C-alpha positions as CSV (number, residue, x, y, z in Angstrom):
1,M,-41.6,1.1,-6.4
2,N,-41.4,0.2,-10.1
3,A,-43.5,-2.1,-12.3
4,G,-43.5,-3.5,-15.8
5,R,-40.0,-5.0,-16.6
6,Y,-38.8,-4.5,-20.1
7,N,-35.7,-5.5,-22.1
8,A,-35.4,-3.4,-25.2
9,A,-33.2,-5.3,-27.7
10,I,-31.5,-3.5,-30.6
11,K,-29.0,-4.1,-33.3
12,P,-26.4,-1.3,-33.4
13,F,-23.5,-3.2,-35.1
14,G,-21.1,-0.8,-36.6
15,L,-23.1,2.4,-35.5
16,G,-21.2,5.4,-34.2
17,A,-22.2,7.2,-30.9
18,V,-24.7,9.5,-32.4
19,S,-26.5,6.8,-34.4
20,L,-26.7,4.6,-31.4
21,A,-28.3,7.3,-29.2
22,A,-30.8,8.0,-32.0
23,M,-31.7,4.4,-32.2
24,M,-32.2,4.2,-28.4
25,L,-34.6,7.1,-28.5
26,M,-36.5,5.3,-31.2
27,V,-37.3,2.5,-28.8
28,G,-38.5,5.1,-26.2
29,G,-42.0,3.8,-26.7
30,L,-41.1,0.9,-24.5
31,G,-40.9,3.2,-21.7
32,L,-44.5,4.1,-22.2
33,G,-45.9,0.9,-21.1
34,G,-45.0,-1.6,-23.8
35,A,-42.7,-4.5,-23.4
36,A,-40.1,-5.7,-25.9
37,D,-39.8,-9.4,-26.7
38,A,-36.6,-10.5,-25.1
39,D,-36.1,-13.2,-27.8
40,A,-35.9,-10.6,-30.4
41,Q,-32.4,-9.8,-29.5
42,P,-30.3,-10.4,-32.5
43,K,-27.2,-12.6,-32.8
44,A,-23.8,-11.1,-32.9
45,A,-22.3,-10.2,-36.2
46,A,-19.8,-12.6,-37.8
47,R,-16.3,-12.1,-36.3
48,T,-13.2,-11.9,-38.3
49,G,-11.4,-14.1,-36.0
50,P,-11.6,-15.8,-32.6
51,V,-11.8,-13.6,-29.4
52,S,-9.0,-14.3,-27.1
53,R,-9.0,-12.8,-23.5
54,P,-5.7,-11.4,-22.5
55,I,-3.7,-13.5,-20.1
56,Y,-2.8,-12.1,-16.7
57,V,-0.6,-14.1,-14.2
58,T,-0.5,-13.1,-10.5
59,K,0.3,-14.7,-7.1
60,A,-2.2,-12.4,-5.4
61,P,-4.8,-14.4,-3.6
62,I,-7.4,-11.7,-3.9
63,I,-7.4,-9.4,-6.9
64,M,-10.0,-7.7,-9.1
65,L,-9.9,-5.2,-12.0
66,K,-12.9,-3.5,-13.3
67,D,-13.5,-0.9,-16.2
68,L,-15.8,1.6,-14.7
69,D,-17.5,3.0,-17.8
70,S,-18.4,-0.4,-19.3
71,G,-18.7,-2.4,-16.1
72,A,-16.5,-5.0,-17.6
73,I,-14.6,-7.2,-15.1
74,L,-11.1,-7.7,-16.8
75,F,-9.7,-10.0,-14.1
76,S,-10.9,-11.5,-10.9
77,R,-9.6,-14.1,-8.4
78,G,-10.9,-14.6,-4.9
79,A,-13.1,-11.5,-5.2
80,E,-15.9,-13.1,-3.3
81,K,-13.6,-14.0,-0.2
82,R,-14.1,-11.9,2.9
83,F,-11.1,-10.2,4.5
84,A,-10.3,-7.4,7.0
85,P,-9.9,-4.2,5.0
86,A,-8.1,-2.2,7.7
87,S,-7.8,1.5,6.6
88,M,-9.6,0.9,3.3
89,T,-12.6,1.1,5.7
90,K,-12.1,4.8,5.5
91,V,-13.5,4.9,1.9
92,M,-16.8,3.8,3.4
93,T,-16.5,6.6,6.1
94,A,-15.8,9.1,3.3
95,Y,-18.8,7.9,1.2
96,V,-21.1,8.3,4.1
97,I,-19.8,11.8,4.9
98,L,-20.1,12.9,1.1
99,D,-23.7,11.6,0.9
100,L,-24.6,13.7,4.0
101,I,-22.9,16.7,2.3
102,K,-24.6,16.1,-1.0
103,D,-28.0,15.7,0.7
104,G,-27.5,19.1,2.5
105,R,-27.3,17.7,6.1
106,L,-23.7,18.5,6.5
107,K,-21.4,21.2,5.1
108,T,-17.7,21.0,4.4
109,S,-17.4,24.3,6.3
110,D,-19.0,22.8,9.4
111,T,-16.6,22.3,12.2
112,F,-16.1,19.6,15.0
113,Q,-14.1,20.1,18.2
114,M,-11.5,17.4,19.0
115,T,-12.4,15.9,22.3
116,D,-9.9,14.9,25.1
117,A,-11.2,11.4,24.9
118,I,-10.7,11.0,21.2
119,W,-7.3,12.7,21.4
120,A,-6.3,10.2,24.3
121,Q,-7.7,7.3,22.4
122,W,-5.4,7.7,19.5
123,N,-2.4,9.3,21.3
124,A,-2.1,6.2,23.4
125,R,-2.0,3.7,20.4
126,K,1.3,3.0,18.9
127,G,1.7,2.4,15.2
128,N,-1.5,4.1,14.1
129,S,-1.9,6.9,11.5
130,T,-3.1,10.3,12.6
131,M,-3.3,13.8,11.2
132,F,-2.1,15.1,14.6
133,L,-5.2,16.7,15.7
134,R,-4.8,18.6,19.0
135,S,-7.2,18.2,21.9
136,R,-10.0,20.8,21.9
137,E,-9.0,22.0,18.3
138,R,-11.9,22.9,16.0
139,V,-11.5,21.4,12.6
140,S,-13.7,21.7,9.3
141,V,-15.2,18.8,7.8
142,D,-13.3,19.7,4.7
143,K,-10.0,19.4,6.5
144,L,-11.0,16.2,8.3
145,L,-11.9,14.6,4.9
146,M,-8.4,15.6,3.7
147,G,-6.8,13.9,6.7
148,L,-8.9,10.9,6.5
149,I,-8.0,10.1,3.0
150,T,-4.6,11.7,2.3
151,V,-2.8,10.3,5.5
152,S,-5.3,7.8,6.8
153,G,-6.0,9.7,9.9
154,N,-7.6,7.6,12.6
155,D,-8.3,10.7,14.7
156,A,-10.1,12.3,11.7
157,A,-12.3,9.1,11.2
158,T,-13.4,9.1,14.9
159,L,-14.0,12.7,15.0
160,L,-16.2,12.7,12.0
161,A,-18.2,9.8,13.3
162,V,-18.7,11.4,16.7
163,G,-19.3,14.8,15.2
164,V,-22.1,13.5,12.9
165,D,-23.9,10.9,15.1
166,G,-22.6,11.6,18.7
167,S,-20.8,8.2,18.9
168,E,-18.7,5.8,16.8
169,E,-21.3,3.1,17.4
170,E,-24.2,5.1,15.8
171,F,-22.1,6.1,12.9
172,V,-21.1,2.5,12.2
173,R,-24.8,1.7,12.2
174,R,-25.2,4.4,9.6
175,M,-22.2,2.9,7.5
176,N,-23.8,-0.5,7.5
177,R,-27.2,0.8,6.4
178,V,-25.6,2.7,3.5
179,A,-23.5,-0.3,2.6
180,A,-26.6,-2.4,2.3
181,D,-28.4,0.3,0.3
182,I,-25.6,0.4,-2.4
183,G,-25.5,-3.4,-2.5
184,M,-22.4,-4.4,-0.5
185,T,-23.9,-7.8,0.4
186,S,-20.8,-9.4,1.8
187,S,-19.4,-6.6,4.0
188,Q,-19.9,-5.4,7.6
189,F,-18.3,-2.5,9.4
190,G,-17.3,-2.4,13.0
191,T,-15.5,1.0,13.1
192,P,-15.1,4.1,11.0
193,S,-11.4,3.9,11.0
194,G,-10.7,0.3,10.2
195,W,-8.6,-0.3,13.4
196,P,-8.6,-4.0,14.3
197,D,-11.9,-4.8,16.1
198,G,-11.9,-8.6,16.6
199,G,-13.1,-9.6,13.1
200,R,-16.3,-7.4,13.0
201,T,-15.1,-5.4,9.9
202,M,-15.0,-7.7,6.9
203,V,-15.4,-7.0,3.3
204,S,-15.0,-8.7,-0.2
205,A,-13.1,-7.4,-3.2
206,E,-16.4,-7.3,-5.1
207,D,-17.9,-5.0,-2.5
208,M,-14.9,-2.7,-2.4
209,I,-15.0,-2.2,-6.2
210,R,-18.7,-1.5,-5.9
211,L,-18.1,1.1,-3.2
212,A,-15.3,2.8,-5.2
213,D,-17.6,2.7,-8.3
214,R,-20.4,4.4,-6.5
215,L,-18.2,7.0,-4.7
216,I,-16.6,8.1,-8.1
217,R,-20.0,8.2,-9.9
218,D,-22.0,9.8,-7.1
219,H,-19.4,12.3,-5.9
220,P,-17.0,13.1,-8.8
221,E,-16.0,16.6,-7.6
222,A,-15.3,15.5,-4.2
223,Y,-13.4,12.5,-5.5
224,A,-11.2,14.8,-7.4
225,R,-10.7,17.0,-4.4
226,Y,-10.0,14.6,-1.6
227,F,-8.4,11.5,-3.1
228,S,-5.5,12.8,-5.1
229,Q,-3.8,15.2,-2.8
230,P,0.0,14.5,-2.8
231,R,0.5,15.5,0.8
232,L,-1.3,17.0,3.9
233,E,0.1,19.9,6.0
234,H,-1.6,20.1,9.4
235,G,-0.4,20.8,12.9
236,L,3.0,21.7,14.4
237,S,5.8,19.4,15.6
238,P,7.5,19.9,19.0
239,D,9.9,22.3,17.6
240,K,7.0,24.4,16.1
241,K,7.6,23.4,12.4
242,P,4.6,22.5,10.2
243,I,3.8,18.8,10.0
244,V,3.8,17.6,6.4
245,Q,2.8,14.0,5.5
246,R,2.6,12.4,2.1
247,N,-0.3,10.5,0.6
248,R,-0.1,6.8,1.5
249,N,-1.3,5.8,-2.0
250,P,1.5,3.7,-3.4
251,I,0.9,4.5,-7.2
252,L,-0.1,8.2,-6.9
253,G,2.7,10.1,-8.7
254,R,4.2,6.9,-9.9
255,F,1.6,5.5,-12.4
256,A,0.3,7.9,-14.9
257,G,-3.4,8.6,-14.3
258,A,-3.5,7.2,-10.7
259,D,-5.8,9.4,-8.6
260,G,-7.1,7.4,-5.6
261,L,-8.3,5.5,-3.4
262,K,-6.9,3.8,-0.2
263,T,-4.5,1.4,1.2
264,G,-4.8,-1.1,4.2
265,Y,-2.8,-3.4,6.2
266,T,-3.7,-6.2,8.6
267,A,-1.6,-9.2,9.9
268,E,-4.6,-11.4,8.7
269,A,-5.1,-9.9,5.2
270,G,-1.7,-8.6,4.5
271,Y,-1.1,-5.4,2.4
272,C,-4.1,-4.4,0.6
273,F,-5.0,-1.6,-1.8
274,L,-8.2,-0.2,-3.5
275,G,-7.0,2.0,-6.4
276,S,-8.2,3.8,-9.5
277,A,-6.5,5.4,-12.4
278,K,-7.9,7.2,-15.5
279,R,-6.1,7.5,-19.0
280,D,-7.5,8.9,-22.2
281,G,-11.0,9.1,-20.5
282,R,-11.1,5.5,-19.5
283,R,-11.1,4.6,-15.8
284,L,-10.1,1.3,-14.1
285,I,-10.7,0.4,-10.5
286,M,-8.8,-2.4,-8.9
287,V,-8.4,-4.3,-5.5
288,V,-5.4,-6.3,-4.4
289,A,-5.3,-8.1,-1.0
290,G,-3.0,-10.5,0.8
291,M,0.3,-9.1,-0.4
292,S,3.3,-9.7,1.9
293,S,4.9,-6.3,1.8
294,E,4.4,-2.6,0.8
295,R,6.6,-3.1,-2.2
296,E,4.8,-6.3,-3.4
297,R,1.5,-4.4,-3.1
298,R,2.8,-1.4,-5.1
299,D,4.4,-3.6,-7.8
300,E,1.3,-5.7,-8.3
301,A,-1.0,-2.6,-8.5
302,E,1.2,-1.0,-11.1
303,R,1.5,-4.3,-13.1
304,L,-2.3,-4.9,-13.1
305,M,-3.2,-1.4,-14.1
306,T,-0.6,-1.5,-16.8
307,W,-2.1,-4.7,-18.2
308,G,-5.6,-3.3,-18.0
309,F,-4.7,-0.3,-20.0
310,S,-2.5,-1.9,-22.6
311,A,-4.1,-5.3,-23.2
312,W,-7.7,-3.9,-23.4
313,E,-9.3,-0.9,-25.0
314,G,-12.4,1.1,-24.4
315,R,-14.5,2.1,-27.5
316,V,-16.9,4.9,-27.0
317,L,-20.5,4.1,-28.1
318,A,-22.1,7.2,-26.6
319,Q,-20.8,10.4,-25.1
320,Q,-21.6,11.4,-21.4
321,N,-25.2,12.6,-20.8
322,T,-26.5,11.3,-24.2
323,P,-30.3,10.8,-24.0
324,M,-31.0,7.1,-24.3
325,L,-34.6,6.3,-23.4
326,R,-38.0,8.0,-22.6
327,L,-39.6,6.4,-19.4
328,N,-43.1,6.9,-18.1
329,V,-43.4,8.3,-14.6
330,S,-46.6,7.4,-12.5
331,G,-47.6,9.7,-9.6
332,G,-45.0,12.4,-10.4
333,S,-45.1,16.1,-11.2
334,Q,-44.0,15.3,-14.7
335,P,-45.3,12.5,-16.9
336,E,-41.9,11.1,-18.2
337,L,-38.0,11.4,-17.9
338,I,-35.0,10.8,-20.1
339,A,-32.8,8.0,-19.0
340,Q,-29.1,9.0,-19.9
341,N,-25.6,7.9,-19.1
342,S,-23.7,9.8,-16.5
343,M,-20.4,8.7,-18.0
344,A,-19.5,7.8,-21.6
345,V,-20.8,4.4,-22.6
346,R,-17.7,2.4,-23.5
347,M,-17.4,-1.2,-24.7
348,T,-14.1,-2.8,-23.3
349,V,-12.6,-5.4,-25.6
350,P,-9.2,-7.0,-26.1
351,R,-7.0,-5.0,-28.5
352,G,-7.7,-6.2,-32.0
353,H,-11.4,-7.2,-31.4
354,D,-13.5,-6.7,-34.5
355,G,-16.0,-4.5,-32.7
356,S,-19.2,-6.5,-33.1
357,Y,-21.7,-6.5,-30.2
358,R,-25.3,-6.6,-29.2
359,A,-27.1,-3.9,-27.0
360,A,-30.2,-3.8,-24.9
361,I,-31.8,-1.6,-22.3
362,Q,-33.1,-3.2,-19.2
363,G,-35.2,-1.8,-16.4
364,A,-38.8,-1.3,-15.3
365,T,-41.5,1.0,-16.2
366,P,-43.4,3.1,-15.3
367,W,-41.3,4.8,-12.5
368,Q,-43.0,6.0,-9.4
369,G,-42.3,9.6,-8.2
370,P,-40.4,11.1,-6.6
371,I,-37.2,10.7,-8.5
372,A,-34.0,12.8,-8.1
373,K,-31.8,13.9,-11.0
374,G,-29.0,11.3,-11.2
375,D,-31.0,8.4,-9.7
376,K,-30.4,5.1,-11.6
377,V,-33.4,4.1,-13.6
378,A,-32.2,1.6,-16.1
379,N,-29.3,-0.4,-17.4
380,F,-27.7,-0.2,-20.8
381,V,-26.2,-3.7,-21.5
382,I,-23.6,-4.3,-24.2
383,T,-22.5,-7.9,-25.1
384,P,-19.4,-7.7,-27.2
385,A,-19.0,-10.8,-29.5
386,G,-17.4,-13.6,-27.6
387,L,-17.4,-11.7,-24.2
388,P,-19.6,-11.4,-21.1
389,Q,-22.1,-8.7,-20.8
390,Q,-21.0,-5.1,-19.8
391,T,-23.4,-2.9,-18.0
392,T,-23.6,0.9,-17.8
393,P,-26.2,2.5,-15.4
394,L,-28.7,5.0,-17.0
395,V,-29.9,7.8,-14.7
396,S,-32.7,10.3,-14.7
397,D,-32.1,13.6,-16.4
398,R,-34.4,15.5,-14.0
399,D,-35.9,15.9,-10.5
400,I,-39.5,14.8,-10.3
401,E,-41.5,15.5,-7.3
402,M,-44.7,13.7,-6.0
403,G,-47.6,14.8,-8.0
404,G,-51.2,15.9,-7.0
405,T,-54.5,15.0,-8.6
406,M,-54.0,17.4,-11.6
407,D,-50.6,15.9,-12.3
408,Q,-52.0,12.4,-12.3
409,A,-54.7,13.4,-14.7
410,R,-52.1,15.1,-17.0
411,T,-50.0,11.9,-16.9
412,G,-53.0,9.7,-17.8
413,W,-53.7,12.1,-20.7
414,H,-50.2,12.0,-21.9
415,R,-50.2,8.2,-22.0
416,M,-53.2,8.1,-24.1
417,T,-52.3,10.8,-26.5
418,G,-48.6,11.5,-26.3
419,L,-49.3,15.1,-25.7
């Protein structure tokens, strides 16, 4: 648990990335128990002209576009409305599995055996997507993740759930716990596959954007491996030929930089898509829901992404893993940590913006051990002139275990002397 809120206000107008990072470390004393006066935050520098947000026109009832690095919401309509996500649910299933792998509780080389019951469950349902698993077949977690994402395999989703927790019901409880932990406040899951479940599985665009953001930040290597495969080859057809299925992502291979995430369709919510693309180091995440056809969904996704990259630009303020702030740690094996950005800090502005902004670090100090490397410890908040705040998480640069009596004494001495 944390204590001692702080808001470090600084004035980096016109500074480059290196100068900005240096100034951040200069206010590191705030992490040693002091609190900055929030009223000291300076006013934005004078602009050369008025700021005009680019206009986007759409008939999509639910739509949202976010710049991942800056946290800027570029467009939003109906993002708080709840809808049935269908197979976009599988992104939550994948996130849970990837967390288990990251924590060492599961390995990609682990195998699960397809049961007769799961095989019959999906073989009997018409119109569903599978990776054509055979009954009694043993499949690796790595291959199941491929099938889950690339071809939206319902059989893969169920086998992963049962393999991990013994039943779909137990795994769903795990999904909902993880969703709550990462702040998906408007969402609830009823299945690991997204198959219609009487309205239990409901999400919002805001929550799906949050999920995609966390998955890409928390599991960048796994995201690159599992979400951009153009096709999956698994199983044999009745004439003994390999079964090859293409990725269901409608803009993968069509839109430059597209590399994930997942489509969905329900009669209630229409055609939906949670997608991401990266160009010139800048990543956008989008949700569109309520479209009337596959083609309409694809065209809207391409048009929205094109607008996001062409009408807006991201200006780098600090490169990835730049030290930003020293923070005190109480009760840990080390007396302090360095807060840094896991992705480049970018300010997203309309093309032609004059570049003036305000910056502040917001968080709490001292932190209590233990802390894992990569845990979020603060926010770096940029306010471009004339635009809403944009927030980049700052994370710990190290692992800190719980400390003993000697560690606590050393921490106290460090606070008093700085040594």
